[in-house]
N, C-alpha and C positions, 0 to 999 in steps of 0.2 A: 504494500500500500504506500503511495507517495506521501512525503511529508506535507503536512497541511498547516497553513497559518490561519489562526482565528481572525476573522474580519474585525478591524478596529472600528470605533465609532466614526472616524473620519471616512473610512471606506464605505460605511453604510449610510453616509449622508449627514453625519453630525459634525461637531467640532468645526474645523477650518472649512469644511465643505458643506456647512449647513445651508448655504444659499445656492449650492450647485443645482442647476436645472436638469430635469430628466431628459432622456431622449424622446423623440416624438412617439406617441402611442399608435397602435394599429398599423405598425410597420414591421417588416421583416429585416433581420440583421444577420451578418456573418459573425460567428462566434467561435472561439477556440476553447476547447476543454483544457483547463490548466491544473485543476486539482479535484480529487474525489476523496471524500472523507466518510467513514462509517460513523453514524451517530444515532442516538436514541432521542426521539422527540415525541411529544404528544400528538395524536391524530385529532380529527375534528370532534371526537367524543371525549378527548382528554386522556385516552389510553396511550401509554408509551409504546412506540413501535420503533423497529430498526429501519433506518433510512440511509440512503446515500445523499450527502450534500455535495452538489456539483458546483464548482466555481468556473464561470465562463469569463473570458476576456472578449468583449464585443469590440470588433475592430473596424467594421464598416457596415453600410447598408448592404442588403443582400445582393444588390447589383454592383457592389464594390465601390459605390460612391462614398466619398469621405463623410465621416460622422458629423452631425450638427445636433445641438440640443433643441429644445422646443422654441427657443428664441432665434434659432439660426446661427448660433455661435459655434465655430468649429470645435470639435472634440477629438482628441487623439485616439482614445479608447476608453472603455468603461467596463468595470467589473460588475458581474451580477451572479447571484446564487440561486439555486433551485434544489429543493428536496424531492427525491423520488423514492417511492416505496417499492423495493424489488420483488415483493410478494404480490404486487398488483400489476401483472404484465398483460392483462387482458383488455376488455372493453367495458366502458361504462354502460349504464342502462339506456342512455340515449344513443348508443351505437358508436360513440367516439372512442378512440384509443386512449388508454390511460397515459399519463405523462411519463411513467416509467417505460412503457412500451415504445412511446415516441422517441425517448432518449436513446435506448439501447439499439433500436433499429437505425436511427439517424446516425449515431456514433459509428455504426458499422457500415455506413454508406448505403443503407437500404431505404428506399422511399415508399415502397408498398407496405402499408400498415397491416395488411393481411398476411404478410410473410412470417415465417417462423423466426423467432428471436434467437440469434446464434449464441452459443455459449462463448463467453469471453472473460478475460481477466481485466479488472478495472484499470490495472497498470497499462494495459495495451491501448486504452482509450485516451490517455493523456496525449495532448498535442493534436488530436483529431479535431476537425472543424465541422460545424453544423450550422443550420439556419435556425434562429429563434424569433418568435413573434413577441413583441412587448406591448403592454398597455401602460397607461399612466393612472395611478391611483393616489388618493390622499390618505396619508397615515393618520394615526391617532393624534399626532403632534401637529396636524394641519399642513404638513409638508408634502409636496408632490414627489412621488417616487415611481420607479419602473418595476414591473413584475413580468416575468416570463410566463406566458400562457400556453404556448405550443413550441415544440421542437421538431424540426424537419431535417431531412437529409440535405447536405450541401448541394446547391444547384437549383433549389426551389426559386421561383421567380419572385421578385419584389412585388408587393401589393401595389396596384395602381392607386394614385392619389385621387380620391373621389371628392368632388365639390359638395359643400353642405347644401341641403335642400333650399336654403334661403337664397343662395347665389347660383344654384345650378340652372343652366339654360333649359327652358321647357322643351320637352320632347316633341318633335314635329312628325306627325303621322300622316303619311301620304297614302293615297289609294292608286291602284293601277288596274287597268282593264285587263281581264284575263279571258283568253279564248275559251268559250263554253265547251269546245270539243277537245280541250287540252287534257293531258294526263292529270294535271293538277285538279281540274274541275271534275274529272271522273272520280278522283279520290274524295273530293268534297261531297259529291253526290252520294257516294257509298256511305259516308259518315252521317250526312245531314239530310239526305233526300234530294230529289231532283229539283226542288224549288229553291235550292241555295242560289244566292246571287253570284254573279261572276265578277263583282267588284268587292275587293277585300283589302283591309289595311295590310300593307306589305310587311309590317312588323309582326302581324298576328297570323301569318300563314303557317299552319302547323306541320309542314313537311320540309 
């Protein structure tokens, strides 16, 4: 097991770095696994469980663009930690993969979450790179911080930046005339009957 340094208050956002701004949320980042520690921590029921605490060095956006914080200020790199429960390697009730499954697959370069999780030594994962998705949350002390919410194999594409609904351009829906004898209209007739109209919004064509 690699030597592990306990994160200091400064590294966690206190002390001299109390005013440090988080990285933008709802973004994907390239991160290097730099330490893995075995620990015992309480779960959501307060029951102590064995976990791996993984320390990541976030080095860039997923598309290799240089880091900036939420104010657009350049950031060289940023450390982040995530606990994973190695006994929960399956799927949640909603069908999504557990964070442990995400981590061990991604660290082994596997993007298919349905794949078998390979046996591996945690020492072998040090130095491997993955993509992580971050959110911004407000801690009990009122400060904004980042949290890792998903871990993916390196090479995942960066999320597109989506405009807020208040500023997003309205969607323009056009109609186009369709040949009533075309293959498209034959499929429409099969689904909706022969009375279906041959003018349909182009963005709503179901084929």
